[in-house]
ROTOR-615667 format. One record per residue (C-alpha): residue number from 0; x, z, y. Coordinates in Angstrom, 3 decimals. Layout:
// residues N
+-----+----------+----------+----------+
| num |        X |        Z |        Y |
+-----+----------+----------+----------+
| NUM |        X |        Z |        Y |
...
+-----+----------+----------+----------+
// end
This chain:
// residues 461
+-----+----------+----------+----------+
| num |        X |        Z |        Y |
+-----+----------+----------+----------+
|   0 |  110.873 |   98.901 |   87.243 |
|   1 |  110.910 |   97.496 |   90.779 |
|   2 |  112.866 |   99.758 |   93.153 |
|   3 |  110.955 |  101.919 |   95.632 |
|   4 |  111.970 |  101.324 |   99.260 |
|   5 |  111.754 |  103.424 |  102.407 |
|   6 |  108.791 |  105.832 |  102.942 |
|   7 |  111.047 |  108.911 |  102.699 |
|   8 |  109.477 |  110.460 |  105.798 |
|   9 |  105.948 |  109.998 |  104.452 |
|  10 |  106.889 |  111.333 |  101.009 |
|  11 |  108.479 |  114.442 |  102.511 |
|  12 |  105.378 |  115.099 |  104.627 |
|  13 |  103.088 |  114.773 |  101.611 |
|  14 |  105.305 |  117.063 |   99.521 |
|  15 |  105.367 |  119.671 |  102.279 |
|  16 |  101.563 |  119.872 |  102.272 |
|  17 |  101.398 |  119.825 |   98.462 |
|  18 |  103.785 |  122.786 |   98.389 |
|  19 |  101.552 |  124.739 |  100.765 |
|  20 |   98.820 |  127.181 |   99.839 |
|  21 |   95.051 |  127.288 |  100.031 |
|  22 |   92.860 |  124.193 |   99.901 |
|  23 |   94.611 |  121.210 |  101.524 |
|  24 |   93.305 |  117.716 |  102.177 |
|  25 |   95.625 |  114.714 |  102.639 |
|  26 |   94.559 |  111.209 |  103.715 |
|  27 |   96.867 |  108.221 |  103.126 |
|  28 |   95.547 |  104.966 |  104.554 |
|  29 |   96.781 |  101.475 |  105.250 |
|  30 |   96.330 |   97.815 |  104.499 |
|  31 |   95.877 |   96.704 |  100.912 |
|  32 |   99.264 |   96.045 |   99.221 |
|  33 |  101.090 |   98.230 |  101.756 |
|  34 |  102.180 |  100.723 |   99.071 |
|  35 |   99.786 |  103.678 |   99.387 |
|  36 |   99.416 |  104.391 |   95.679 |
|  37 |  103.129 |  104.044 |   94.960 |
|  38 |  104.020 |  106.312 |   97.894 |
|  39 |  101.675 |  109.083 |   96.732 |
|  40 |  102.852 |  108.771 |   93.118 |
|  41 |  106.474 |  109.038 |   94.284 |
|  42 |  105.545 |  112.230 |   96.150 |
|  43 |  103.876 |  113.589 |   92.992 |
|  44 |  106.817 |  112.983 |   90.663 |
|  45 |  107.510 |  116.005 |   88.477 |
|  46 |  104.052 |  117.529 |   89.069 |
|  47 |  100.920 |  117.799 |   87.002 |
|  48 |   97.995 |  116.084 |   88.704 |
|  49 |   94.776 |  114.206 |   88.053 |
|  50 |   94.734 |  110.537 |   89.068 |
|  51 |   91.293 |  109.046 |   89.680 |
|  52 |   90.826 |  105.424 |   90.720 |
|  53 |   87.482 |  104.815 |   92.418 |
|  54 |   86.163 |  101.323 |   91.561 |
|  55 |   83.958 |   99.377 |   93.924 |
|  56 |   81.698 |   97.583 |   91.470 |
|  57 |   80.577 |  100.217 |   88.951 |
|  58 |   77.575 |  102.483 |   88.793 |
|  59 |   78.165 |  106.209 |   89.161 |
|  60 |   77.089 |  106.714 |   85.509 |
|  61 |   79.642 |  104.198 |   84.203 |
|  62 |   82.328 |  105.627 |   86.495 |
|  63 |   81.733 |  109.159 |   85.203 |
|  64 |   81.696 |  107.990 |   81.593 |
|  65 |   84.982 |  106.101 |   81.882 |
|  66 |   86.774 |  108.814 |   83.848 |
|  67 |   85.779 |  111.446 |   81.269 |
|  68 |   87.473 |  109.324 |   78.611 |
|  69 |   90.564 |  108.694 |   80.730 |
|  70 |   91.084 |  112.364 |   81.622 |
|  71 |   89.788 |  113.691 |   78.274 |
|  72 |   87.264 |  115.965 |   79.954 |
|  73 |   83.521 |  116.563 |   79.362 |
|  74 |   81.159 |  113.834 |   80.533 |
|  75 |   79.127 |  114.699 |   83.607 |
|  76 |   75.913 |  113.157 |   84.875 |
|  77 |   76.374 |  114.453 |   88.437 |
|  78 |   79.262 |  113.407 |   90.679 |
|  79 |   79.147 |  116.814 |   92.415 |
|  80 |   79.553 |  118.592 |   89.064 |
|  81 |   82.409 |  116.286 |   88.113 |
|  82 |   84.261 |  116.935 |   91.380 |
|  83 |   83.732 |  120.689 |   91.059 |
|  84 |   85.131 |  120.628 |   87.525 |
|  85 |   88.148 |  118.474 |   88.317 |
|  86 |   89.087 |  120.548 |   91.361 |
|  87 |   88.837 |  123.746 |   89.313 |
|  88 |   90.922 |  122.326 |   86.457 |
|  89 |   93.783 |  120.744 |   88.454 |
|  90 |   95.733 |  122.038 |   91.442 |
|  91 |   96.488 |  118.493 |   92.640 |
|  92 |   93.953 |  115.651 |   92.535 |
|  93 |   94.616 |  112.094 |   93.750 |
|  94 |   91.521 |  109.965 |   94.500 |
|  95 |   92.751 |  106.383 |   94.906 |
|  96 |   90.693 |  103.835 |   96.923 |
|  97 |   88.494 |  106.683 |   98.086 |
|  98 |   86.459 |  104.458 |  100.402 |
|  99 |   84.832 |  102.843 |   97.351 |
| 100 |   82.604 |  105.901 |   96.884 |
| 101 |   80.652 |  104.305 |   99.733 |
| 102 |   79.490 |  101.680 |   97.204 |
| 103 |   79.360 |  103.901 |   94.103 |
| 104 |   77.754 |  107.101 |   95.457 |
| 105 |   77.677 |  107.827 |   99.189 |
| 106 |   76.841 |  111.470 |   98.542 |
| 107 |   80.452 |  111.908 |   97.385 |
| 108 |   81.548 |  112.499 |  100.974 |
| 109 |   79.099 |  115.313 |  101.681 |
| 110 |   79.766 |  116.742 |   98.206 |
| 111 |   83.494 |  116.764 |   98.888 |
| 112 |   83.001 |  118.362 |  102.297 |
| 113 |   80.969 |  121.201 |  100.780 |
| 114 |   83.534 |  121.734 |   98.027 |
| 115 |   86.423 |  121.831 |  100.493 |
| 116 |   84.610 |  124.348 |  102.704 |
| 117 |   83.684 |  126.498 |   99.700 |
| 118 |   87.191 |  126.461 |   98.222 |
| 119 |   88.731 |  127.290 |  101.590 |
| 120 |   86.510 |  130.341 |  101.894 |
| 121 |   87.742 |  131.410 |   98.449 |
| 122 |   91.349 |  130.568 |   99.414 |
| 123 |   91.662 |  128.501 |   96.233 |
| 124 |   95.004 |  126.773 |   95.688 |
| 125 |   94.072 |  123.086 |   95.611 |
| 126 |   95.522 |  119.906 |   97.125 |
| 127 |   93.249 |  116.860 |   97.344 |
| 128 |   94.904 |  113.542 |   98.194 |
| 129 |   92.816 |  110.475 |   98.979 |
| 130 |   93.946 |  106.938 |   99.757 |
| 131 |   91.983 |  104.102 |  101.327 |
| 132 |   92.536 |  100.415 |  102.059 |
| 133 |   89.523 |   99.347 |  104.074 |
| 134 |   90.647 |  100.017 |  107.644 |
| 135 |   87.213 |  100.065 |  109.237 |
| 136 |   85.463 |  101.951 |  106.447 |
| 137 |   88.152 |  104.627 |  106.131 |
| 138 |   87.997 |  105.198 |  109.886 |
| 139 |   84.225 |  105.602 |  109.733 |
| 140 |   84.455 |  108.060 |  106.849 |
| 141 |   87.058 |  110.308 |  108.445 |
| 142 |   87.032 |  109.795 |  112.192 |
| 143 |   83.424 |  109.901 |  113.341 |
| 144 |   81.865 |  113.235 |  114.263 |
| 145 |   78.693 |  112.414 |  112.373 |
| 146 |   80.504 |  111.962 |  109.048 |
| 147 |   80.760 |  114.834 |  106.614 |
| 148 |   84.571 |  114.845 |  106.310 |
| 149 |   85.365 |  114.774 |  110.015 |
| 150 |   88.032 |  117.349 |  110.866 |
| 151 |   88.735 |  118.461 |  107.263 |
| 152 |   92.103 |  116.772 |  106.911 |
| 153 |   95.376 |  118.715 |  106.987 |
| 154 |   97.549 |  115.595 |  107.011 |
| 155 |   96.717 |  111.973 |  107.762 |
| 156 |   99.318 |  109.276 |  107.187 |
| 157 |   98.933 |  105.606 |  108.005 |
| 158 |  101.378 |  103.354 |  106.165 |
| 159 |  102.568 |  100.424 |  108.226 |
| 160 |  104.655 |   97.421 |  107.237 |
| 161 |  108.266 |   98.056 |  106.289 |
| 162 |  110.910 |   97.445 |  108.984 |
| 163 |  112.840 |   94.176 |  108.996 |
| 164 |  116.002 |   95.866 |  107.701 |
| 165 |  114.186 |   97.190 |  104.627 |
| 166 |  112.639 |   93.796 |  103.897 |
| 167 |  116.002 |   92.066 |  103.980 |
| 168 |  117.441 |   94.749 |  101.689 |
| 169 |  114.610 |   93.961 |   99.248 |
| 170 |  115.345 |   90.244 |   99.461 |
| 171 |  119.028 |   90.906 |   98.772 |
| 172 |  118.132 |   92.943 |   95.692 |
| 173 |  115.664 |   90.309 |   94.488 |
| 174 |  118.431 |   87.690 |   94.642 |
| 175 |  117.914 |   85.651 |   97.811 |
| 176 |  121.292 |   84.469 |   99.089 |
| 177 |  120.776 |   82.462 |  102.278 |
| 178 |  119.755 |   84.088 |  105.552 |
| 179 |  117.570 |   81.098 |  106.429 |
| 180 |  115.600 |   81.506 |  103.200 |
| 181 |  115.250 |   85.260 |  103.728 |
| 182 |  113.836 |   84.488 |  107.165 |
| 183 |  111.375 |   82.062 |  105.607 |
| 184 |  110.099 |   84.571 |  103.046 |
| 185 |  109.804 |   87.346 |  105.669 |
| 186 |  107.805 |   84.878 |  107.778 |
| 187 |  105.328 |   84.573 |  104.914 |
| 188 |  105.046 |   88.153 |  103.672 |
| 189 |  106.254 |   90.315 |  106.564 |
| 190 |  106.730 |   93.956 |  105.613 |
| 191 |  104.143 |   94.288 |  102.822 |
| 192 |  106.049 |   95.663 |   99.789 |
| 193 |  103.706 |   94.495 |   97.023 |
| 194 |  104.416 |   90.824 |   97.721 |
| 195 |  108.144 |   91.373 |   97.215 |
| 196 |  107.430 |   93.101 |   93.928 |
| 197 |  105.625 |   89.899 |   92.874 |
| 198 |  108.696 |   87.831 |   93.826 |
| 199 |  110.847 |   90.202 |   91.768 |
| 200 |  108.548 |   90.074 |   88.737 |
| 201 |  108.394 |   86.262 |   88.846 |
| 202 |  112.178 |   85.964 |   89.345 |
| 203 |  111.728 |   83.952 |   92.531 |
| 204 |  115.036 |   83.799 |   94.415 |
| 205 |  114.679 |   80.746 |   96.673 |
| 206 |  112.194 |   79.086 |   98.999 |
| 207 |  111.877 |   76.081 |   96.675 |
| 208 |  110.911 |   78.377 |   93.788 |
| 209 |  108.330 |   80.052 |   96.020 |
| 210 |  106.805 |   76.650 |   96.824 |
| 211 |  106.875 |   75.578 |   93.166 |
| 212 |  105.230 |   78.728 |   91.866 |
| 213 |  102.838 |   79.718 |   94.632 |
| 214 |  101.746 |   76.290 |   95.816 |
| 215 |  102.088 |   74.021 |   92.809 |
| 216 |  101.072 |   76.555 |   90.133 |
| 217 |   99.402 |   79.597 |   91.694 |
| 218 |   97.829 |   78.476 |   94.960 |
| 219 |   94.651 |   80.325 |   93.961 |
| 220 |   96.619 |   83.591 |   93.823 |
| 221 |   97.496 |   83.229 |   97.520 |
| 222 |   93.961 |   82.123 |   98.370 |
| 223 |   92.320 |   85.013 |   96.512 |
| 224 |   94.726 |   87.580 |   97.943 |
| 225 |   93.753 |   86.877 |  101.537 |
| 226 |   90.051 |   86.705 |  100.685 |
| 227 |   90.174 |   89.983 |   98.761 |
| 228 |   91.653 |   91.861 |  101.704 |
| 229 |   89.598 |   90.315 |  104.483 |
| 230 |   86.173 |   89.941 |  102.904 |
| 231 |   86.185 |   93.629 |  101.980 |
| 232 |   86.682 |   94.377 |  105.676 |
| 233 |   84.366 |   91.842 |  107.287 |
| 234 |   81.406 |   91.777 |  104.897 |
| 235 |   78.681 |   89.232 |  105.679 |
| 236 |   80.204 |   88.132 |  109.011 |
| 237 |   83.519 |   87.129 |  107.488 |
| 238 |   83.175 |   83.428 |  108.389 |
| 239 |   83.039 |   84.180 |  112.120 |
| 240 |   86.023 |   86.526 |  111.925 |
| 241 |   87.869 |   83.909 |  109.870 |
| 242 |   87.189 |   81.316 |  112.582 |
| 243 |   88.668 |   83.552 |  115.287 |
| 244 |   91.788 |   84.381 |  113.268 |
| 245 |   92.328 |   80.792 |  112.179 |
| 246 |   92.124 |   79.657 |  115.801 |
| 247 |   94.859 |   82.139 |  116.735 |
| 248 |   97.009 |   81.070 |  113.771 |
| 249 |   96.750 |   77.457 |  114.932 |
| 250 |   97.972 |   78.304 |  118.442 |
| 251 |   94.751 |   79.021 |  120.335 |
| 252 |   95.862 |   82.353 |  121.783 |
| 253 |   93.861 |   82.619 |  125.040 |
| 254 |   90.246 |   83.758 |  125.178 |
| 255 |   89.049 |   80.419 |  126.555 |
| 256 |   90.866 |   78.540 |  123.775 |
| 257 |   89.494 |   80.743 |  121.000 |
| 258 |   85.999 |   80.433 |  122.483 |
| 259 |   86.137 |   76.696 |  121.784 |
| 260 |   85.456 |   77.423 |  118.101 |
| 261 |   82.320 |   79.374 |  119.102 |
| 262 |   80.743 |   76.623 |  121.221 |
| 263 |   82.510 |   78.118 |  124.276 |
| 264 |   80.393 |   81.266 |  124.010 |
| 265 |   82.813 |   83.710 |  125.678 |
| 266 |   80.639 |   86.790 |  125.124 |
| 267 |   80.380 |   86.135 |  121.396 |
| 268 |   84.104 |   85.412 |  121.186 |
| 269 |   84.894 |   88.623 |  123.054 |
| 270 |   82.846 |   90.609 |  120.565 |
| 271 |   84.746 |   89.294 |  117.543 |
| 272 |   88.134 |   89.669 |  119.210 |
| 273 |   87.360 |   93.216 |  120.320 |
| 274 |   86.349 |   94.179 |  116.781 |
| 275 |   89.468 |   92.534 |  115.320 |
| 276 |   91.623 |   94.546 |  117.724 |
| 277 |   89.898 |   97.940 |  117.740 |
| 278 |   87.864 |   98.154 |  114.544 |
| 279 |   90.003 |   96.255 |  112.049 |
| 280 |   93.481 |   96.423 |  113.594 |
| 281 |   94.297 |   92.882 |  112.458 |
| 282 |   95.156 |   91.292 |  115.805 |
| 283 |   96.640 |   92.567 |  119.057 |
| 284 |   95.955 |   91.711 |  122.658 |
| 285 |   99.256 |   91.134 |  124.450 |
| 286 |   99.974 |   91.201 |  128.174 |
| 287 |  103.111 |   90.191 |  130.102 |
| 288 |  105.599 |   93.055 |  129.907 |
| 289 |  106.165 |   93.075 |  133.676 |
| 290 |  103.670 |   92.525 |  136.495 |
| 291 |   99.903 |   92.571 |  136.843 |
| 292 |   97.924 |   92.512 |  133.605 |
| 293 |   95.664 |   89.618 |  134.537 |
| 294 |   96.250 |   87.195 |  131.690 |
| 295 |   96.457 |   88.078 |  128.030 |
| 296 |   96.970 |   86.350 |  124.712 |
| 297 |   95.919 |   87.292 |  121.190 |
| 298 |   98.280 |   87.489 |  118.227 |
| 299 |   97.779 |   88.130 |  114.510 |
| 300 |   99.743 |   91.268 |  113.667 |
| 301 |  100.490 |   90.524 |  110.050 |
| 302 |  102.755 |   87.656 |  108.955 |
| 303 |  100.830 |   87.107 |  105.745 |
| 304 |   97.507 |   86.550 |  107.516 |
| 305 |   99.174 |   84.277 |  110.062 |
| 306 |  100.621 |   82.237 |  107.196 |
| 307 |   97.413 |   82.436 |  105.132 |
| 308 |   95.205 |   80.986 |  107.855 |
| 309 |   97.820 |   78.396 |  108.775 |
| 310 |   98.703 |   77.069 |  105.310 |
| 311 |   96.334 |   78.457 |  102.671 |
| 312 |   92.719 |   79.038 |  103.727 |
| 313 |   92.714 |   75.970 |  105.954 |
| 314 |   93.491 |   73.711 |  102.963 |
| 315 |   91.228 |   75.313 |  100.392 |
| 316 |   89.321 |   72.025 |  100.064 |
| 317 |   92.511 |   70.289 |   98.844 |
| 318 |   92.891 |   72.909 |   96.140 |
| 319 |   89.269 |   72.580 |   95.043 |
| 320 |   89.660 |   68.812 |   94.714 |
| 321 |   92.909 |   69.236 |   92.765 |
| 322 |   95.004 |   67.605 |   95.498 |
| 323 |   97.961 |   70.014 |   95.401 |
| 324 |  100.360 |   67.301 |   96.600 |
| 325 |   98.462 |   67.197 |   99.930 |
| 326 |   98.949 |   70.978 |  100.333 |
| 327 |  102.681 |   70.606 |   99.637 |
| 328 |  102.901 |   67.779 |  102.157 |
| 329 |  101.212 |   69.860 |  104.882 |
| 330 |  103.537 |   72.761 |  104.133 |
| 331 |  106.710 |   70.667 |  104.235 |
| 332 |  105.721 |   68.890 |  107.471 |
| 333 |  104.701 |   72.011 |  109.375 |
| 334 |  106.575 |   74.984 |  107.970 |
| 335 |  109.672 |   74.565 |  110.147 |
| 336 |  107.516 |   74.637 |  113.284 |
| 337 |  105.850 |   77.778 |  111.928 |
| 338 |  109.307 |   79.308 |  111.394 |
| 339 |  110.124 |   78.647 |  115.045 |
| 340 |  107.246 |   80.899 |  116.094 |
| 341 |  108.080 |   83.531 |  113.528 |
| 342 |  111.761 |   83.557 |  114.532 |
| 343 |  110.703 |   84.821 |  117.954 |
| 344 |  108.678 |   87.583 |  116.277 |
| 345 |  111.670 |   88.416 |  114.078 |
| 346 |  114.033 |   88.665 |  117.067 |
| 347 |  111.525 |   90.895 |  118.859 |
| 348 |  111.420 |   93.131 |  115.785 |
| 349 |  115.211 |   93.519 |  115.547 |
| 350 |  115.256 |   94.566 |  119.206 |
| 351 |  112.372 |   97.024 |  118.800 |
| 352 |  113.857 |   98.497 |  115.634 |
| 353 |  117.263 |   98.850 |  117.337 |
| 354 |  119.042 |   96.706 |  114.756 |
| 355 |  121.142 |   95.302 |  117.622 |
| 356 |  122.089 |   98.815 |  118.845 |
| 357 |  120.544 |   98.146 |  122.256 |
| 358 |  118.377 |  101.070 |  123.303 |
| 359 |  115.639 |   99.394 |  125.311 |
| 360 |  112.428 |  101.371 |  125.690 |
| 361 |  109.985 |   98.444 |  125.992 |
| 362 |  110.187 |   95.018 |  124.350 |
| 363 |  107.702 |   92.174 |  124.725 |
| 364 |  106.862 |   88.708 |  126.019 |
| 365 |  106.860 |   87.684 |  129.647 |
| 366 |  105.020 |   84.919 |  131.459 |
| 367 |  103.501 |   84.285 |  134.850 |
| 368 |  103.046 |   81.971 |  137.821 |
| 369 |  105.962 |   80.710 |  139.860 |
| 370 |  105.371 |   81.789 |  143.508 |
| 371 |  104.311 |   78.968 |  145.854 |
| 372 |  104.068 |   76.525 |  142.953 |
| 373 |  101.465 |   75.393 |  140.457 |
| 374 |  103.836 |   75.784 |  137.535 |
| 375 |  104.195 |   78.813 |  135.323 |
| 376 |  107.169 |   80.234 |  133.449 |
| 377 |  107.541 |   81.881 |  130.047 |
| 378 |  110.335 |   83.995 |  128.575 |
| 379 |  110.372 |   84.624 |  124.822 |
| 380 |  111.522 |   88.261 |  125.031 |
| 381 |  112.093 |   90.761 |  127.815 |
| 382 |  113.399 |   94.281 |  127.113 |
| 383 |  113.459 |   97.144 |  129.622 |
| 384 |  115.089 |  100.528 |  130.007 |
| 385 |  113.392 |  102.268 |  132.924 |
| 386 |  115.822 |  105.184 |  133.130 |
| 387 |  118.924 |  102.973 |  133.467 |
| 388 |  117.199 |  100.045 |  135.255 |
| 389 |  118.590 |   97.677 |  132.606 |
| 390 |  116.711 |   94.506 |  131.696 |
| 391 |  117.411 |   91.955 |  128.972 |
| 392 |  116.095 |   88.386 |  129.000 |
| 393 |  116.175 |   86.533 |  125.691 |
| 394 |  115.327 |   83.110 |  124.279 |
| 395 |  114.871 |   82.252 |  120.593 |
| 396 |  115.746 |   78.795 |  119.249 |
| 397 |  115.149 |   77.979 |  115.594 |
| 398 |  117.751 |   75.208 |  115.850 |
| 399 |  121.361 |   74.448 |  114.960 |
| 400 |  124.144 |   73.676 |  117.443 |
| 401 |  122.311 |   75.221 |  120.381 |
| 402 |  123.834 |   74.680 |  123.828 |
| 403 |  124.147 |   78.278 |  125.033 |
| 404 |  125.227 |   77.336 |  128.570 |
| 405 |  122.130 |   75.228 |  129.139 |
| 406 |  119.802 |   77.886 |  127.707 |
| 407 |  121.233 |   80.751 |  129.738 |
| 408 |  121.106 |   78.794 |  133.006 |
| 409 |  117.422 |   78.089 |  132.467 |
| 410 |  116.851 |   81.704 |  131.401 |
| 411 |  118.593 |   83.069 |  134.507 |
| 412 |  116.437 |   80.835 |  136.692 |
| 413 |  113.216 |   82.137 |  135.093 |
| 414 |  114.485 |   85.724 |  135.333 |
| 415 |  114.271 |   85.469 |  139.141 |
| 416 |  110.471 |   85.396 |  138.885 |
| 417 |  110.305 |   88.730 |  137.043 |
| 418 |  109.570 |   91.323 |  139.725 |
| 419 |  111.115 |   94.549 |  138.381 |
| 420 |  113.589 |   96.750 |  140.320 |
| 421 |  114.951 |   93.591 |  141.905 |
| 422 |  117.624 |   95.237 |  144.092 |
| 423 |  119.060 |   97.681 |  141.591 |
| 424 |  118.514 |   96.340 |  138.101 |
| 425 |  121.331 |   95.404 |  135.731 |
| 426 |  120.640 |   92.123 |  133.925 |
| 427 |  121.710 |   90.969 |  130.479 |
| 428 |  120.932 |   87.761 |  128.603 |
| 429 |  120.585 |   87.075 |  124.891 |
| 430 |  120.167 |   83.876 |  122.901 |
| 431 |  119.101 |   83.852 |  119.259 |
| 432 |  119.653 |   80.653 |  117.266 |
| 433 |  120.421 |   79.336 |  113.809 |
| 434 |  123.850 |   78.294 |  115.127 |
| 435 |  125.617 |   77.426 |  118.405 |
| 436 |  127.820 |   74.595 |  119.590 |
| 437 |  129.849 |   77.301 |  121.258 |
| 438 |  129.060 |   80.911 |  122.001 |
| 439 |  129.348 |   82.249 |  125.528 |
| 440 |  129.828 |   85.846 |  126.628 |
| 441 |  128.990 |   85.888 |  130.337 |
| 442 |  127.065 |   84.043 |  133.015 |
| 443 |  127.948 |   84.599 |  136.679 |
| 444 |  129.383 |   87.992 |  135.860 |
| 445 |  126.430 |   89.067 |  133.680 |
| 446 |  126.853 |   89.758 |  129.965 |
| 447 |  125.472 |   87.230 |  127.481 |
| 448 |  124.872 |   87.974 |  123.781 |
| 449 |  124.715 |   85.033 |  121.366 |
| 450 |  123.365 |   85.849 |  117.924 |
| 451 |  123.346 |   83.246 |  115.171 |
| 452 |  121.930 |   83.729 |  111.690 |
| 453 |  125.240 |   84.996 |  110.348 |
| 454 |  125.429 |   87.646 |  113.074 |
| 455 |  121.866 |   88.758 |  112.370 |
| 456 |  122.523 |   88.908 |  108.647 |
| 457 |  125.592 |   91.106 |  109.186 |
| 458 |  123.644 |   93.440 |  111.471 |
| 459 |  120.882 |   93.805 |  108.878 |
| 460 |  123.258 |   94.749 |  106.069 |
+-----+----------+----------+----------+
// end
């Protein structure tokens, strides 16, 4: 069986509540494929419990009939009666994909609320665990005052993507050897565990095997995966949300640029972007780390969706016409450029996750106008430590034989435009690259860190 990675903190929290007393209610939510079911099942190891998967596309009668057979219990005609019975019979009940009751029987939420309140009055020993994948729907079910289950939870856990270090440990165990290929796979799948389980099951241990299997043989698997996640979120308006996300994936990151795909209707564009940020949590609005927050850009949070809009959904018409060679050609011509963008995201992640053992409190991008000039500047990464007045400026180059001297001189020149504790700050510089002509360790008395792929690989081990 594929090894279970990370999630120790979440498992311990779930077990602590399970080991409590009275009627407890646990919510585990997160993106599809993020590992919710596996995490809960790991927490339940060694315990007796009832597992109930809630389907989206079945009638309540068929659901009750099938679940009675699965659990070997009497068949009920009322969902309320079924829930009452199952909560009386088992001390731990796990309702997986709980949000799907919205499509099967909406009364389930008010029924559950009444049962929880009743059992709490009786001080019955019961732990109910529910999981949900639809970000917007789960939030509506549990977070809004008007909803029946608002305020009933004892523990709510949101599972996020696995850290970079965990992903590279997975890739090592799967059998990937080269750091460059590990970077490439992380750039496609990010920190979503289920995708790495697929690589393991298919014995994929190189980028060329990934291309052969997922593009030449199973392109529809990639296409369907993205559609399954996103269409369940967006419903009937999915085409408009797709347009906004595809624009971002193709490099249109400013509001005015994204609006170009909506006939320059800024108000309409703002609506979709706001929903993608606040309601669905699929993109983020990013501001310069230092200075006035006048200009912003939009970024897709998840590597898989960035990749999916860039290389999969965009070329669906090639797949439908059977022209797989055209898809491969697009991938081979453009993937290295894509990796250049993702390398910057990777380097930001290793700084944020303290892989480099540099304790900076804030890490992000920096850009702005050069005073008394029409030009602007941009720095890939800036990291700050307010308490020590330390600041790090970093550039990321997905290239071999990088000239570190040239890069750091340009970086030091741009650093002058960053207005932050100018008279007392302590500056550092960092350059990330595939390899260097020659590493350097200082620039005008200031420390310089040069990290190539081998250095990064060693730090991740």
